[in-house]
Residue, then its C-alpha position, 0 to 999 in steps of 0.5 A: m445775104l453772103l454772109d447768111s449763106l456761109i456761116f449757113s454754110i459752114v454750119s450745115i458741114i460741120q453737121i454733116i461732120i458732128t452726124i459722121y463722128t456719132w456713125i464712127i463712134v456707134i460702129t466703134a463701140l458695136l465693134s466692141w461687143v464682137n471683138p474684131d481683127p485688131y490688124n483690121p486697116i477699118v477698125q484700126i481706122l475706127y479706133k483712132l479716129s475715136a480714141p480722142a472722144y473716148e479719152l476725154v470722155r473718160k476721163i469721169p467714171t463711165r462706167i455702170g456696172s459691166i456697162d460703158l457709157a461712154p459712147l452713150i455720151i459721146i453720141l448725146i455731147l454732139q447731139f447736143i452741139s449739132i442741135f445749138l449749132g441748127r438753133l444759134v444760126g436759125s435765130l441769126l438768120 
């Protein structure tokens, strides 16, 4: 019983982190449309947090014409992980 609660809590925290990171990717994608001040500390933090995910995804071609699908691919992967973890824990409990 205690182990089940611990596992559920850990997966819940991971899902919260995935949700926050998904919002970081969305905000970073929106910022790319408006060309923000690169010296703004918030913009720098967002770019530094999202850069590792973009580097991983951009190893494959992500552009269709002038549209970059990297944010969409990252969000889909994050959502897949979140759903997978939720179903995995649901089936264990």
